[in-house]
Phi, psi and omega in degrees: 000140177228127177251123181253132179238118182254143180286150176190148182294331184268011182229071185298325181296324178294323179297319181293321177299320179296319179296322178301317178294323176302316185294318186276319192242353193293131169229122190303131174057027181230161174279134184254130180235126178209115178051040178091349177273136179235120178246128179244110182294341179289326181258344181073026182240147175246116185242153177238119180253334182076188179241135181298162181283129178296142179255183177300137184303128176084015185238340192249004190297329185250016181237004183285132176235352180249227184293152177294153180236143186289348178265003184299316182296324178292321178298321180293314180295332179297332178293334181267315180251082191292335178263006172054037180255007179075012182228118181268350184290346178258013178274146183297323180295328181289314180294326176295318180295315179297322179297332179280337188248332180290147179251126174270130179260149183212142176245137181220140183235133173263115185282164179288129180292331179078001183240013179086357177256162178301147175290172180226141182214132168262111184260114179249107180299138177247165185093183182228148172068296184234117182228135174243119182253126172265111185260128176246126178254111184273348183268124182294345178270003179098187183214134173268111185260127172251135181273129174265152183264322176051236181261022182301144178228159183307128179101351178296139180236127184232133172247129181245117181248128178275113183260009182246169182282346182263148188277154175240138182242127177250128185244136176309133176220114184305129178082352180239305179227105183256146178206160184290352175290340178082183182304133179090351181290138176233149182234122183258128179244113178272185184303131180065013169277156183226138175238136182247137180226149175241144175267114184245110179064284185218023181199160174278140180232133179298126178262316182191150163260110192265014181208153176293346177278349176251120187215161177280114183271334176224151180220128178271116180276151168303132186216158176228146175267348175197159179081181185262158173255143177258111185239154171246176186310131174077356175282151178229157179202182182223129174257098189292334181282341183243005180054045182239129167270122188245148178209176178240129186282357180080204187237011187251329184264196179286328178265103183246039182206186175289142182220145180251134176250116185290140175278353181264146171264143182234115181250132181234128176234129176244126185204158171265097185295328178297321179293319178297320181296318185288332185275347180246147178241335182263296180242101180274090189227143176252113181297139179250301183193160169259132176277089189258211185294340177283353175229068187297337180245017177103167181243127181251126182279137175245339182199143178229149176209137174219126183211152179272135176284129179100003174105202187288120179281169178295316181245125176285159176282127177228151183054033179253124189225155174261130184238152169243116187246119182276353183286311336267140181220014180063013179264108185292341182279343184235115174059026178248135180243127177289128177271318179189157172280141182242023182296140187256161172225123185056035175078016184223141170225134175220150176204132180222015181214309186254117179237152175297315174210129190266335187245130177253128188288157176301140180089355181272170180236132181254137179207162176259123175269120182268100188288300181257155184291116172282096194294341182288108178284151175062027173260124181270133177247145177244118177254131178230142181220133176244145178183189184215161176282127175296142181276327180211000000 
């Protein structure tokens, strides 16, 4: 029901009623509400709306379209506190929310193997959703960490921080720990480095290396054992049958196509061996190379060649050998290791498989010892050697 009262000069009783309401209820420029009566001074009307009928507790807060109801605020709070006990911490939505944001802490230790090899640890994160693991590696040789799945569920996020001075290594394992490095990839986490993993469906997946102390130590490149690789700009690959690291030069530089970078080193020496022999009386040696800082773990020979320019010489090379000298002083009797015999036949020597010794250590000096006099004067010889830098 709504009663409207309009002002007018010919209705003095109405004017007095209006003044009475002004005296009792008036608040300047505001809507006045008293026992269901609503007076709006802007329109000059006094209306009565009443109060809506209360509904069943907890059912009507979001369905009212008419008059306000005094139970609406209770109905709204009921959506949050469904058991109406004034405590939301026992509500399912609250525990779910806390489970998503709270962090469970865990400590894990990789013990010393005691045999000079890295320790080993299966690390199974405990807790749910958010876990921070403080990892201690007690073995000075490091630790090989395998991830356990245990009760892990989809969406779990784990951060593993190495709090010790010794390194921890995480290795790609298909179906258990996957990462974009692919099969064979390993990730080393040094002190205070952190690695983050997510449990996705049925396996752990690398999320991030969050510190410069956590890094990819190995990377599996796309590779072929035969045939060509099809690459685009900035891609890299490996042709294992040809010892080539391959990439694509893009479209901006001089190399705008696929290019191969050989993994082999090629050393070439051109010399008159007869002249070297004649000028020396003690150590008749032709220097080849120093195994220096570019070969920190030594140089390994894969192929040798020595040949006379111009064909078969009058005198073949005999008692001519390649040496690796650790002193180096060109003295074959002290700290010198024969790498191979270089005696020629028809002015040629080649070898690509069997060597007396294939690797010359870092810091050594390589040279050819000319045993017997190559009597042909002014004959140029070309010595070639292929090999690679040892990795360890």
